[in-house]
SERO-4910 file (N, C-alpha, C, O; in steps of 0.05 Angstrom, whole numbers):
BEGIN
 pado doro    nc1    nc2    nc3   cac1   cac2   cac3    cc1    cc2    cc3    oc1    oc2    oc3
  Met    A     14    -18     -7     -5      1      2     23     30      9     44     32     22
  Thr    A      0     52    -17     24     69    -21      8     90     -4    -16     88     -7
  Val    A     13    102      6      3    131     20     10    165      7     30    175     17
  Leu    A      0    178     -8     11    205    -12      3    226      6    -19    234     13
  Val    A     38    237     17     32    254     41     47    281     28     68    285     17
  Thr    A     19    299     39     22    325     35     36    343     50     21    339     69
  Gly    A     60    369     62     54    372     86     84    358     93     87    353    116
  Val    A    103    353     78    131    334     91    149    353    103    166    341    117
  Thr    A    153    377    102    170    397    109    162    400    126    178    395    144
  Gly    A    132    408    136    124    413    158    128    400    176    145    383    171
  Leu    A    114    398    209    116    384    232    103    363    230    110    340    233
  Val    A     79    373    225     53    340    218     53    330    205     46    306    209
  Gly    A     60    338    177     75    321    151     90    305    155     85    281    153
  Gly    A    109    313    161    133    305    162    132    274    184    135    251    176
  Leu    A    129    284    212    113    261    227     93    249    206    100    257    184
  Ala    A     75    238    204     58    231    195     69    213    172     54    194    167
  Ala    A     88    215    159    110    213    148    126    188    152    128    168    138
  Arg    A    137    194    174    155    181    197    139    148    206    144    124    207
  Ser    A    116    169    209     98    144    217     93    117    205     98     94    212
  Leu    A     79    130    181     77    113    158     99     89    149     99     64    150
  Val    A    122    111    140    143     85    137    162     58    166    171     35    164
  Ala    A    161     77    188    166     54    205    136     40    207    135     30    229
  Arg    A    114     36    196    100     11    199     99     -2    177     83    -20    174
  Gly    A    119      6    153    122    -12    124    115     -5    102    122    -16     81
  Leu    A     94     20    106     80     32     73     93     43     65    109     54     80
  Gly    A     93     48     33     99     54     12     89     90     15     65     93      9
  Val    A    100    112     22    109    137     30    114    153     -7    134    148    -21
  Arg    A     96    169    -13     91    183    -36     92    213    -33     74    225    -45
  Ala    A    107    225    -21    114    260    -15    110    281    -38    127    282    -56
  Leu    A     80    304    -38     90    319    -53    110    334    -41    122    326    -22
  Val    A    114    355    -52    131    376    -44    133    392    -64    124    387    -87
  Arg    A    148    419    -56    152    445    -74    172    456    -76    179    478    -83
  Asp    A    184    431    -67    218    442    -71    235    417    -64    236    414    -39
  Leu    A    247    401    -77    253    372    -88    273    375    -64    272    359    -45
  Glu    A    297    403    -64    318    403    -40    311    401     -8    323    390     11
  Arg    A    291    414     -9    277    415     24    265    385     35    265    372     56
  Gly    A    251    384      1    230    349     13    253    329     24    247    315     43
  Arg    A    288    326      8    306    313     16    314    318     33    319    301     51
  Leu    A    317    332     35    324    341     66    308    336     96    320    332    117
  Ala    A    281    336     93    256    338    122    252    296    114    240    282    130
  Leu    A    265    284     89    254    259     91    280    243     80    284    225     63
  Leu    A    299    258     99    334    234     86    321    219    102    303    222    119
  Gly    A    337    194     91    344    173     97    323    152    102    333    133    114
  Met    A    300    149     98    265    149    101    264    131     69    248    112     69
  Gly    A    273    134     55    264    117     34    235    120     25    217    104     29
  Val    A    233    147      9    197    148     20    207    170    -16    226    186    -17
  Asp    A    190    165    -34    195    177    -63    175    197    -65    150    196    -63
  Ile    A    195    218    -72    195    251    -65    191    262    -97    210    264   -113
  Met    A    159    270   -105    151    283   -124    152    306   -122    157    315   -100
  Leu    A    146    327   -145    144    355   -143    130    353   -163    130    342   -185
  Gly    A    107    379   -137     79    391   -143     64    413   -127     74    426   -108
  Asp    A     39    413   -137     37    437   -123      0    442   -118    -17    437   -134
  Phe    A     -1    450    -98    -38    451   -101    -49    465   -112    -74    463   -113
  Asp    A    -32    491   -129    -46    499   -144    -50    494   -176    -60    505   -196
  Arg    A    -34    467   -170    -39    445   -191    -51    425   -197    -37    410   -211
  Pro    A    -69    417   -192    -87    399   -194    -72    380   -204    -70    362   -188
  Asp    A    -60    375   -226    -58    357   -240    -28    344   -235    -20    322   -244
  Thr    A    -11    363   -217     11    352   -207      9    334   -181     25    317   -173
  Val    A    -19    341   -170    -29    323   -146    -33    303   -158    -14    288   -157
  Ala    A    -55    292   -175    -65    283   -183    -40    254   -202    -42    230   -204
  Ala    A    -18    274   -211     -2    255   -217     22    237   -193     33    215   -193
  Ala    A     23    259   -177     36    243   -157     14    225   -128     20    223   -104
  Ala    A    -11    216   -143    -27    202   -133    -46    182   -131    -63    171   -117
  Ala    A    -31    181   -158    -31    152   -183    -19    135   -173      4    142   -171
  Gly    A    -25    104   -163    -26     86   -148    -22     92   -122    -23     72   -107
  Cys    A    -19    106   -115    -44    115    -82    -61    103    -75    -77     99    -94
  Glu    A    -70     87    -40    -87     82    -34   -103     99    -16   -127    102    -15
  Gly    A    -78    113      2    -92    143     23    -81    159     18    -66    162     -1
  Met    A    -87    174     34    -74    206     29    -79    222     52   -101    225     62
  Phe    A    -48    237     62    -42    255     85    -54    284     74    -42    296     55
  Leu    A    -78    296     86    -69    315     69    -64    340     90    -58    331    112
  Val    A    -63    367     91    -59    385    106    -38    405     85    -22    397     68
  Ser    A    -45    434     96    -36    448     78    -32    480     95    -44    481    116
  Thr    A    -18    501     86    -13    520    107    -42    540    104    -54    544     83
  Asp    A    -51    550    132    -71    573    130    -68    600    119    -51    617    126
  Gly    A    -88    603    100    -79    631     86   -107    630     65   -126    614     68
  Asp    A   -105    650     44   -135    646     42   -131    634     20   -152    642     10
  Arg    A   -119    620      1   -130    598    -19   -126    575     -5   -115    558    -19
  Gln    A   -133    567     28   -129    536     30   -154    527     23   -158    504     15
  Val    A   -171    544     25   -191    516     20   -204    508     -6   -219    490    -12
  Ala    A   -192    530    -22   -202    520    -58   -172    505    -52   -182    490    -35
  Gln    A   -149    499    -53   -124    485    -41   -134    460    -36   -138    445    -55
  Glu    A   -138    453    -16   -142    428    -13   -163    414    -19   -164    390    -14
  Ile    A   -185    427    -33   -209    416    -38   -197    412    -73   -210    398    -88
  Asp    A   -173    424    -85   -180    409   -111   -158    403   -108   -150    394   -130
  Ala    A   -137    401    -86   -115    375    -81   -140    354    -76   -142    341    -97
  Ala    A   -155    348    -61   -167    317    -42   -185    311    -72   -183    288    -79
  Lys    A   -202    328    -91   -213    319   -122   -191    308   -135   -194    286   -145
  Ala    A   -169    319   -138   -142    309   -150   -138    281   -150   -140    263   -167
  Ala    A   -132    282   -130   -123    253   -114   -148    229   -120   -144    209   -134
  Val    A   -176    237   -107   -193    223   -111   -199    215   -147   -212    197   -157
  Gly    A   -188    230   -157   -190    229   -197   -163    205   -197   -161    191   -218
  Ala    A   -145    200   -176   -132    183   -180   -124    160   -176   -103    148   -177
  Gly    A   -144    157   -170   -162    133   -150   -147    125   -121   -133    105   -121
  Val    A   -149    140    -97   -142    144    -81   -173    142    -62   -190    160    -61
  Asp    A   -173    122    -50   -200    123    -28   -201    123     -5   -219    109      5
  His    A   -183    136     10   -191    152     44   -165    178     41   -144    178     29
  Ile    A   -178    196     56   -164    212     54   -172    222     91   -193    225    104
  Val    A   -140    226     99   -149    231    123   -133    264    124   -111    271    118
  Lys    A   -155    279    135   -148    311    131   -137    326    162   -151    314    179
  Leu    A   -126    337    172   -108    352    183   -126    372    197   -111    392    197
  Ser    A   -143    378    205   -167    397    207   -155    414    243   -134    416    255
  Ala    A   -180    422    248   -170    440    271   -202    434    305   -225    431    299
  Ser    A   -196    435    325   -211    433    339   -236    448    341   -257    438    351
  Asp    A   -235    475    331   -257    487    326   -272    486    306   -289    503    304
  Ala    A   -268    464    286   -275    465    257   -313    471    267   -325    459    285
  Gly    A   -323    491    251   -355    492    256   -365    502    280   -389    508    283
  Gln    A   -342    504    301   -349    527    320   -345    562    325   -354    580    340
  Arg    A   -330    559    309   -330    593    320   -319    601    284   -314    589    263
  Pro    A   -321    630    295   -327    642    265   -304    652    254   -304    665    233
  Tyr    A   -276    643    273   -249    652    254   -245    636    243   -251    612    245
  Asn    A   -228    654    222   -224    652    189   -211    615    194   -222    596    182
  Trp    A   -196    612    205   -190    578    206   -204    558    210   -202    537    198
  Ser    A   -226    567    234   -231    544    230   -271    542    214   -284    522    216
  Val    A   -283    569    199   -292    569    185   -279    551    155   -294    540    140
  Ala    A   -244    551    151   -234    540    126   -234    503    131   -238    484    117
  His    A   -230    505    151   -226    460    156   -260    473    150   -266    476    127
  Thr    A   -276    477    166   -319    471    161   -325    468    125   -339    451    114
  Glu    A   -308    490    111   -312    482     82   -304    454     77   -319    437     68
  Ile    A   -281    451     82   -257    424     61   -258    407     76   -238    393     75
  Glu    A   -279    396     96   -292    383    107   -312    366     95   -314    343     87
  Lys    A   -333    398     98   -364    388     83   -349    378     53   -353    354     47
  Ala    A   -338    389     40   -328    380      2   -320    349      6   -332    331     -5
  Ile    A   -300    346     23   -283    318     28   -312    298     31   -315    280     14
  Arg    A   -335    301     54   -356    295     54   -378    280     29   -388    258     26
  Gln    A   -378    302     17   -392    292     -7   -374    287    -35   -379    301    -55
  Met    A   -350    263    -35   -329    270    -54   -335    236    -49   -314    224    -53
  Asn    A   -356    219    -43   -358    189    -43   -338    166    -34   -336    142    -39
  Ile    A   -326    185    -16   -295    164     -8   -290    157     26   -297    174     43
  Gly    A   -285    146     30   -273    146     55   -258    179     65   -250    196     50
  Tyr    A   -259    179     89   -249    200    107   -235    206    137   -257    213    147
  Ser    A   -226    208    148   -221    217    168   -208    245    175   -185    254    171
  Phe    A   -231    257    188   -207    284    194   -198    293    229   -206    300    251
  Leu    A   -185    289    221   -165    306    251   -169    328    261   -162    348    248
  Arg    A   -181    332    288   -175    362    307   -169    360    330   -180    357    352
  Pro    A   -137    364    315   -124    371    349   -126    390    361   -121    411    350
  His    A   -132    388    383   -123    415    398    -92    431    402    -73    429    386
  Tyr    A    -92    444    421    -74    450    429    -37    440    419    -26    428    437
  Phe    A    -20    445    395      4    428    402     19    435    428     21    459    435
  Met    A     25    421    437     46    420    462     76    441    453     89    458    466
  Gln    A     80    428    417    108    440    411     99    480    414    117    495    422
  Asn    A     75    488    408     73    509    402     84    528    429     95    550    427
  Phe    A     78    509    457     91    519    484    116    534    477    124    554    489
  Phe    A    123    525    463    164    540    461    161    565    458    170    582    473
  Ser    A    142    570    431    138    597    420    122    614    449    119    638    444
  Leu    A    116    609    466    115    633    480    132    633    497    125    646    516
  Leu    A    160    621    501    176    635    520    193    661    504    205    665    482
  Lys    A    186    674    529    198    699    523    231    710    542    233    709    567
  Val    A    250    719    529    275    721    535    279    747    535    276    762    517
  Asp    A    288    754    571    297    778    578    335    780    577    345    763    592
  Ser    A    354    796    563    374    792    555    383    813    579    402    811    595
  Thr    A    367    831    576    382    864    587    394    857    618    405    876    630
  Gly    A    392    834    630    413    845    649    428    820    643    426    808    622
  Thr    A    448    811    669    475    794    666    468    766    665    484    748    658
  Asn    A    436    762    673    432    731    667    404    736    648    397    760    649
  Ser    A    388    721    632    366    719    630    351    717    630    349    695    619
  Lys    A    333    724    634    301    719    643    291    705    631    290    711    608
  Ile    A    283    685    637    267    678    611    233    664    626    232    646    643
  Thr    A    212    678    615    180    669    625    160    660    589    161    661    565
  Leu    A    138    647    621    122    627    593     99    653    603     93    659    626
  Glu    A     92    662    582     67    686    583     53    662    557     61    647    539
  Ala    A     24    672    570     10    675    555    -23    678    572    -23    664    593
  Pro    A    -46    691    568    -65    707    575    -84    671    586   -107    663    582
  Ala    A    -66    663    597    -88    634    605    -96    634    642   -111    617    651
  Gly    A    -85    654    658    -94    648    687    -87    628    689    -66    620    680
  Thr    A   -110    608    709   -113    576    723   -120    572    694    -98    568    685
  Gly    A   -137    569    674   -138    550    660   -123    536    641   -104    547    630
  Glu    A   -131    506    636   -124    484    639   -126    480    603   -140    493    589
  Ile    A   -110    460    594   -122    449    565   -112    445    555    -92    459    553
  Gly    A   -115    417    535   -115    386    531    -95    392    509   -100    392    484
  Ala    A    -72    397    519    -44    403    501    -44    368    481    -55    349    492
  Ile    A    -32    363    454    -27    343    444     -1    338    424      0    347    400
  Asp    A     21    323    438     53    314    424     35    322    390     10    322    389
  Ala    A     48    327    372     41    333    349     57    305    334     49    297    312
  Tyr    A     79    291    349     84    258    334     56    250    341     45    242    320
  Asp    A     34    249    368     13    227    366     -3    238    344    -21    224    335
  Ile    A      0    255    337    -25    270    317    -16    251    291    -33    241    276
  Gly    A     21    249    287     27    234    262     24    202    257     25    186    239
  Glu    A     18    202    287     23    170    293    -12    157    287    -15    133    282
  Cys    A    -34    175    289    -59    178    289    -64    179    255    -84    169    243
  Ala    A    -48    190    248    -46    192    212    -42    167    194    -51    161    172
  Ala    A    -25    155    212     -9    128    200    -24    107    212    -26     87    198
  Glu    A    -39    106    244    -46     77    246    -75     73    231    -84     50    227
  Leu    A    -92    105    220   -118    104    200   -107     96    178   -115     74    170
  Leu    A    -94    105    166    -84     90    139    -69     67    133    -62     65    110
  Thr    A    -63     49    148    -43     31    154    -83     21    167    -79     27    190
  Gly    A    -87     19    167   -106      1    179   -132    -11    149   -138    -33    139
  Lys    A   -140     22    143   -150     38    108   -183     27    124   -201     14    113
  Lys    A   -182     34    149   -204     35    153   -212     60    168   -207     66    192
  Pro    A   -230     78    145   -224    102    152   -257    106    168   -277     93    161
  Ile    A   -257    127    193   -278    133    212   -310    147    206   -331    142    219
  Asn    A   -303    170    176   -322    178    159   -335    200    187   -356    203    198
  Asp    A   -308    212    189   -328    222    224   -300    246    229   -279    246    216
  His    A   -304    258    242   -278    268    251   -272    255    284   -289    244    298
  Ala    A   -242    260    294   -234    253    322   -216    279    336   -194    290    335
  Leu    A   -245    277    353   -216    307    369   -194    291    381   -197    271    394
  Leu    A   -169    303    376   -148    294    396   -138    316    414   -135    340    410
  Thr    A   -135    307    426   -127    308    456   -104    306    473   -105    281    473
  Gly    A    -84    311    488    -64    295    516    -78    281    534   -103    284    536
  Pro    A    -72    274    540    -79    257    563   -102    263    585   -114    247    599
  Glu    A   -105    292    583   -102    303    616    -98    339    606    -83    350    589
  Asn    A   -121    349    626   -109    375    613    -91    394    638    -90    396    662
  Ile    A    -82    400    623    -50    411    635    -56    445    641    -68    456    622
  Ser    A    -50    463    665    -38    490    658    -18    500    655      1    484    659
  Leu    A     -7    531    647      6    540    647     31    544    659     53    551    649
  Ser    A     23    536    689     41    537    711     55    504    715     76    499    726
  Arg    A     38    487    701     51    455    706     72    449    668     86    430    664
  Val    A     67    471    650     80    464    628    105    477    644    120    458    648
  Ala    A    116    501    655    141    517    660    152    509    674    174    521    675
  Asn    A    149    482    698    152    457    709    166    436    697    179    420    711
  Val    A    165    435    668    173    407    669    197    416    651    204    436    639
  Asp    A    206    384    655    245    386    650    241    402    623    254    423    622
  Ala    A    221    393    594    237    406    569    242    429    575    264    439    572
  Ile    A    217    446    586    217    476    590    246    488    600    260    506    589
  Asn    A    253    468    629    274    478    644    305    482    632    321    501    636
  Ser    A    307    451    612    331    453    590    326    470    577    347    483    572
  Ala    A    303    480    565    299    498    542    318    525    562    337    536    551
  Ile    A    308    532    590    300    556    598    349    556    608    364    576    609
  Ser    A    356    524    611    376    524    623    400    533    600    421    543    608
  Thr    A    395    526    566    406    524    544    415    551    540    437    561    539
  Ala    A    377    565    538    371    604    531    402    611    548    420    624    537
  Ser    A    404    599    577    409    621    595    439    623    596    452    639    610
  Thr    A    451    602    577    488    592    576    497    596    556    520    596    548
  Gly    A    467    599    541    484    595    512    489    626    494    502    626    472
***
């Protein structure tokens, strides 16, 4: 079985590709930049094809011979049209199961990304194929973007800032999202619905600030 994976130079797409390879599946990566694609997939034995969401014919060519597809793209004004066109092209080429990376608040809020994912999901549902929509909550990797470094004094001061108060969030590691995608594509059993993905428990930012990974990042920044 071969799976077409998009977004391999990004976080989740790259992890999904790795998880699929680890399960023994063939992976074909659709990339806009061959060099970046080769570097991202170095040593993985992945078939890399040049393509672009704005050129559905290249998506169809890459999807030929593939049974499944992991679909993810960058948020933006073209996202809805690009993902829908890419999905249609893949289905036309023979793909019968699309696993799409969506968002936890798809259909729940009026934000641009929520509306975009809702429209894409609706279009894929109407394509008469198997589908699985992964709606992850906050990525754990994003906590690092909240680190603020103040190097004005003799020692660097690092804080973790966000308007969360005592609130808790069901964050999930992007690795686990990739694993979920790979498991669904390996089993060839679409859920034909969406799945909300969270971590095993809700956590507060104060707890995040005390974990070893954050402390290690703080130590590295302070001594570097």
